[in-house]
TORLUMSE-433288 format. One line per field, with one value per residue (C-alpha): residue number from 1; x, y, z negated. Coordinates in Angstrom, 3 decimals, always signed. Example, Ala and Ser with C-alpha at 12.3 -4.5 7.8 and 13.67 -1.06 7.14 Angstrom:
<recs>
resi = c(1;2);
px = c(+12.300;+13.670);
py = c(-4.500;-1.060);
pz = c(-7.800;-7.140);
</recs>
This chain:
<recs>
resi = c(1;2;3;4;5;6;7;8;9;10;11;12;13;14;15;16;17;18;19;20;21;22;23;24;25;26;27;28;29;30;31;32;33;34;35;36;37;38;39;40;41;42;43;44;45;46;47;48;49;50;51;52;53;54;55;56;57;58;59;60;61;62;63;64;65;66;67;68;69;70;71;72;73;74;75;76;77;78;79;80;81;82;83;84;85;86;87;88;89;90;91;92;93;94;95;96;97;98;99;100;101;102;103;104;105;106;107;108;109;110;111;112;113;114;115;116;117);
px = c(+18.296;+14.954;+16.198;+19.438;+17.077;+14.792;+17.892;+18.775;+15.596;+15.280;+18.773;+18.143;+14.606;+16.413;+18.740;+16.055;+15.116;+11.838;+12.610;+15.647;+12.923;+10.525;+13.154;+14.461;+10.867;+10.411;+13.440;+12.162;+8.788;+10.731;+12.902;+10.162;+8.734;+5.454;+5.041;+6.030;+2.997;+0.494;+1.714;+1.375;-2.137;-3.450;-2.086;-3.696;-7.096;-6.728;-6.562;-10.143;-11.315;-10.178;-11.435;-14.819;-14.896;-13.558;-16.722;-18.619;-19.787;-18.810;-16.301;-18.152;-18.381;-15.982;-12.990;-13.972;-13.860;-10.441;-8.766;-9.731;-8.760;-5.236;-4.645;-5.932;-3.623;-0.521;-1.100;-0.869;+2.016;+5.229;+6.773;+3.440;+2.928;+6.459;+6.103;+2.300;+4.243;+7.325;+4.832;+2.489;+5.837;+7.036;+3.821;+3.712;+7.092;+6.009;+2.883;+4.928;+7.445;+4.509;+3.006;+6.182;+6.419;+3.035;+3.560;+7.348;+4.973;+2.511;+5.107;+6.754;+3.650;+3.352;+6.562;+7.189;+11.263;+11.651;+14.518;+15.652;+18.672);
py = c(+13.675;+14.955;+18.564;+17.526;+15.980;+18.856;+21.477;+18.933;+18.719;+22.790;+22.869;+20.369;+22.738;+25.501;+24.518;+22.714;+24.423;+25.288;+27.496;+29.004;+30.020;+31.507;+33.780;+34.782;+36.098;+37.500;+39.270;+40.554;+41.692;+44.031;+45.112;+46.584;+50.049;+49.390;+45.800;+47.309;+50.040;+46.954;+45.144;+48.036;+48.695;+45.036;+45.394;+48.529;+47.046;+43.923;+45.361;+47.053;+44.096;+42.260;+45.182;+44.697;+41.176;+41.372;+43.744;+41.348;+43.215;+42.417;+44.767;+47.552;+46.823;+49.262;+48.065;+44.578;+45.627;+47.300;+44.661;+41.598;+44.411;+44.776;+40.913;+40.454;+42.889;+41.582;+38.515;+39.060;+40.816;+38.876;+39.545;+38.579;+35.335;+34.023;+34.392;+32.581;+29.755;+29.559;+29.943;+26.951;+24.984;+25.477;+24.530;+21.353;+20.529;+21.165;+19.036;+16.318;+16.971;+16.834;+14.143;+11.795;+13.393;+12.015;+8.609;+8.219;+9.457;+6.640;+3.745;+5.066;+5.066;+0.999;+0.040;-2.512;-1.487;+1.496;+3.779;+6.790;+9.044);
pz = c(-13.704;-12.374;-12.339;-10.383;-7.788;-7.675;-6.995;-4.470;-2.730;-3.049;-1.007;+1.299;+2.137;+1.905;+4.971;+6.516;+10.264;+9.344;+6.202;+8.393;+11.026;+8.585;+6.908;+10.270;+11.162;+7.657;+8.153;+11.651;+10.252;+7.459;+10.121;+12.769;+11.638;+13.486;+12.211;+8.280;+9.031;+10.265;+6.963;+4.702;+5.968;+5.579;+2.014;+1.506;+2.795;+1.028;-2.322;-1.563;-0.358;-3.733;-5.854;-4.521;-5.115;-8.435;-9.223;-7.988;-4.600;-0.861;+0.615;+2.847;+6.492;+7.566;+5.185;+6.236;+9.765;+9.462;+7.638;+10.164;+12.736;+11.128;+10.563;+14.320;+15.454;+13.578;+14.707;+18.451;+18.135;+19.391;+16.099;+13.743;+16.193;+15.637;+11.597;+12.234;+14.123;+11.546;+8.231;+9.924;+10.265;+6.827;+5.463;+7.373;+6.151;+2.647;+3.104;+3.862;+0.969;-1.243;+0.063;-0.326;-3.947;-4.454;-3.030;-5.102;-8.095;-7.476;-7.075;-9.903;-12.072;-11.093;-11.307;-13.828;-13.551;-16.189;-15.231;-17.428;-16.238);
</recs>
């Protein structure tokens, strides 16, 4: 019963306008060659930053500056802005869903009625 409800919830989330908008903006990101180049640069720089941190070091300043600049450049592009907005809206939806699940768990934990499905 839980798995059926989880699958149904997933289906409904997949049909939500927030999820559909996120998928559309992700597709736009992947289809735009300039944006793909920006994303590749961000990933390369992020790996360098992660490697430095994993070694207990701060990333060198030119790498940190290049990463911040690349992210800012992506976020200020029209495609990047659309993605940021769609991602934020989807994250808000999921936060509300998670809160409702938590509320339901609390009610279920304190309920004297036992239901097994």
